[in-house]
Backbone as a ProteinNet text record, in pm:
[ID]
protein_1_A
[PRIMARY]
MKISGILPTMVNERTNDSKEIICSIKSAYGNNVHIFDSIPRSVTVSEASKLGCSIYKNTPNGKVAGAYQALTMEVVSQ
[TERTIARY]
420.9	291.7	307.8	232.5	235.7	99.8	101.8	-25.6	-56.1	-175.7	-218.9	-270.4	-320.8	-372.7	-461.2	-525	-619.7	-759.4	-852.2	-989.1	-1081	-1119.7	-1214.7	-1353.4	-1417.2	-1546.6	-1645.8	-1772.3	-1881.3	-1873.7	-1841	-1819	-1947	-1988.5	-2104.7	-2048.2	-2041.3	-1976.2	-2053.8	-2167.6	-2245.1	-2204.6	-2126.8	-2090.4	-1946.3	-1928.7	-1798.9	-1690.9	-1734.9	-1641.2	-1581.9	-1663.5	-1616.1	-1523.1	-1562.7	-1480.5	-1342.1	-1340.4	-1216.6	-1127.1	-1188.9	-1113.2	-1050.2	-1125.6	-1073.7	-959.7	-978.3	-872.4	-749	-762.8	-651.2	-572.9	-649.2	-589.7	-507.5	-566.7	-494.3	-373.4	-382.9	-271.6	-159.8	-193.7	-94.6	-31.1	-108	-57.8	-59.9	-129.3	-151.6	-29.9	86.6	208.5	278.5	242.9	313.4	226.3	98.8	4	-115.6	-160	-278.6	-404.1	-481.2	-606.9	-720.1	-784	-894.9	-1014.9	-1100.8	-1229.3	-1305.5	-1370.6	-1435.2	-1563.3	-1598.9	-1720.5	-1822.5	-1935.4	-2032.6	-2106.5	-2151.6	-2233.6	-2376	-2443.5	-2578	-2654.9	-2781.8	-2872	-2888.5	-2880.7	-2902.8	-2798.4	-2680.9	-2579.8	-2621.7	-2675	-2727.9	-2845.6	-2930.9	-3046.7	-3003.3	-2906.8	-2855.6	-2796.7	-2723.3	-2664.8	-2769.6	-2876.9	-2987.2	-3053	-3062.4	-3128.6	-3036.9	-2906.9	-2808.5	-2774.1	-2778.1	-2750.5	-2649.3	-2598.7	-2501.3	-2570.3	-2492.8	-2549.4	-2581.8	-2511.7	-2538.5	-2669.4	-2716.5	-2847.1	-2957.6	-2927.6	-3026.8	-3050.2	-2944.5	-2956.1	-2844.1	-2855.1	-2746.9	-2716.8	-2810.9	-2787.4	-2764.2	-2742.7	-2724.4	-2583.2	-2571.4	-2443.3	-2328.3	-2356.6	-2249.2	-2203.5	-2297.2	-2261.7	-2179.9	-2219.3	-2146.1	-2006.7	-1993.1	-1861.9	-1770.6	-1821.7	-1739.3	-1701.9	-1795.1	-1763.6	-1654.2	-1659.4	-1554	-1420.6	-1423	-1302.4	-1242.3	-1325.8	-1280.2	-1213.1	-1278.1	-1220.8	-1084	-1074.6	-949.8	-836.8	-870.2	-767.2	-723.7	-816.5	-788.5	-702.7	-723.6	-651.9	-508.8	-474.8	-340.9	-237.2
5337.3	5284.2	5150.8	5126.4	4996.4	4931.6	4806.9	4732	4678.2	4710	4663	4524.6	4479.6	4341.9	4326	4209.7	4171.4	4170.4	4235.7	4240	4172.4	4055.3	3987.8	4050	4089.2	4150.7	4072.6	4100.3	4035	3883.6	3833.7	3694	3626	3521.1	3442.1	3318.2	3318.9	3213	3083.7	3080.8	2960.8	2871.8	2931.2	2852.2	2794.5	2681.5	2616	2698.9	2767.5	2851.4	2959.5	3028.9	3133.9	3077.8	2962.8	2901.6	2865.5	2808.6	2767.2	2886.1	2995.8	3115.3	3177.6	3189.6	3240.8	3153.8	3021.6	2929.3	2945.8	2961.1	2982.4	3111.5	3219.1	3346	3332.7	3270.2	3252.7	3165.4	3059.8	2969.6	3044.5	3123.6	3189.8	3310.4	3386.5	3515.7	3526	3435.3	3447.4	3460.1	3406.4	3414.4	3548.8	3618.8	3746.1	3869.9	3852.2	3967.1	3934.4	4031.6	4013.8	3993.5	3892.9	3869.4	3915.2	4021.6	4073.8	3981	3982.4	3910.7	3962.7	3872.1	3910.3	3991.6	4066.2	4144.8	4061.3	4029.3	3940.6	4006.9	3925.5	3974.8	3989.3	4094.4	4118.7	4205.7	4169.8	4243.8	4388.5	4405.3	4539.3	4640.2	4595.6	4684.9	4738.5	4649.9	4691	4787.1	4755.2	4842.8	4978.3	4987	5117.6	5194.5	5126.1	5193.3	5247.9	5173.2	5220	5340.9	5343.3	5453	5575.6	5552.8	5658.7	5691	5590.1	5613.9	5513.2	5543.3	5453.4	5330.4	5224.4	5104	5133	5231.7	5268.1	5338.1	5404.2	5468.9	5366.7	5281.9	5188.2	5076	5012.5	4898.1	4903	4998.1	5020.4	4900.4	4812.1	4691.6	4566.4	4584.8	4470.7	4410.9	4290.7	4218.1	4290.1	4356.5	4427.5	4550.6	4623.6	4741.2	4699.2	4589.9	4535.8	4492.6	4430	4384	4504	4610.5	4728.1	4798.1	4797.8	4858.1	4778.8	4647.9	4563.7	4586.9	4599.2	4628.5	4760.7	4861.5	4993.5	4985.8	4917.9	4903.5	4832.5	4728.7	4653.9	4739.1	4816.3	4901.9	5012.9	5074.6	5185.4	5137.3	5014.2	4965.4	4914.7	4911.6	4863.7	4967.2
-1581.7	-1551	-1481.3	-1381.7	-1312.1	-1325.2	-1361.5	-1370.4	-1230.1	-1182.4	-1049.6	-1050.3	-1166.4	-1173.4	-1290.3	-1297.1	-1401.8	-1343	-1410.5	-1364.6	-1465.9	-1441.5	-1534.8	-1515.4	-1628.4	-1618.4	-1706.2	-1684.2	-1756.2	-1744.9	-1628.9	-1602.2	-1559.4	-1632.5	-1589.9	-1524.7	-1392.8	-1315.9	-1315.7	-1377.1	-1384.3	-1504.6	-1598.6	-1716.8	-1701.9	-1761.2	-1756.6	-1835.6	-1941.8	-2017.7	-1926.3	-1855.9	-1765.2	-1659.3	-1601.4	-1498.1	-1555.3	-1677.5	-1742.5	-1772.8	-1819.8	-1852.7	-1729.3	-1620.2	-1495.1	-1446.4	-1450.2	-1413.8	-1496.6	-1623.9	-1718	-1684.8	-1660.2	-1624.9	-1498	-1397.2	-1268.7	-1287.5	-1369.5	-1392.8	-1467.6	-1570.1	-1649.5	-1579.7	-1505.6	-1454.9	-1302.3	-1233.4	-1091.3	-1005.8	-1047	-968.6	-987.9	-1095.2	-1128	-1116.6	-1132.9	-1134.2	-1041.9	-969.4	-884.3	-969.6	-938.9	-1011.4	-920.6	-959.3	-877.7	-886.8	-791.9	-799.7	-922.2	-993.1	-1118.1	-1094.3	-1195.7	-1197.8	-1275.6	-1215.7	-1283.3	-1398.3	-1489.2	-1599.9	-1544.7	-1585.9	-1535.5	-1634	-1651.4	-1742	-1688.3	-1556.3	-1504.1	-1549.5	-1587.2	-1639.9	-1775.4	-1861.4	-1991.8	-1975.7	-1881.5	-1852.4	-1810.4	-1721.9	-1675.5	-1789.9	-1878.9	-1992	-2084.2	-2113.1	-2192.7	-2135	-1999	-1930.2	-1914.2	-1945.4	-1934.4	-1790.2	-1705.5	-1564.7	-1510.6	-1396.5	-1330	-1274.4	-1261.3	-1194.9	-1049	-992.2	-854.1	-840	-945.9	-943.4	-979.9	-1080.6	-1131.5	-1032.4	-986.9	-895.9	-794.3	-698	-601.9	-515.6	-494	-412.8	-493.3	-623.5	-713.3	-700.6	-757.8	-746.7	-817.2	-926.2	-1000.5	-920.7	-868.9	-788.7	-669	-605.5	-488.6	-528.6	-645	-692.1	-721.2	-780	-803.3	-672.9	-578.2	-451.1	-379.9	-383.3	-328	-392.9	-527.3	-603.2	-557.3	-547.7	-503.9	-369.7	-275.2	-138.7	-145.7	-227.6	-240.7	-295.8	-401.9	-466.1	-371.6	-304.8	-213.5	-95.9	-50.2	64.9	31.9	-95	-134.8	-111.5
[MASK]
++++++++++++++++++++++++++++++++++++++++++++++++++++++++++++++++++++++++++++++

């Protein structure tokens, strides 16, 4: 098995805690492992889960759906 990288999820980029954690991850692992762009925290993900549907169905143009689409394109292009 090969690790492709680290994917931070449920990240609230407006908080200092999240910024510090991302910085720590990059500092500790960034030279050895690819750090993917983070997936933001969003209420729409919880709402989609409660509805039993995908974020792509619930909020296809939302920031989380866009972040996962960008991740998919990055992984596929490697």
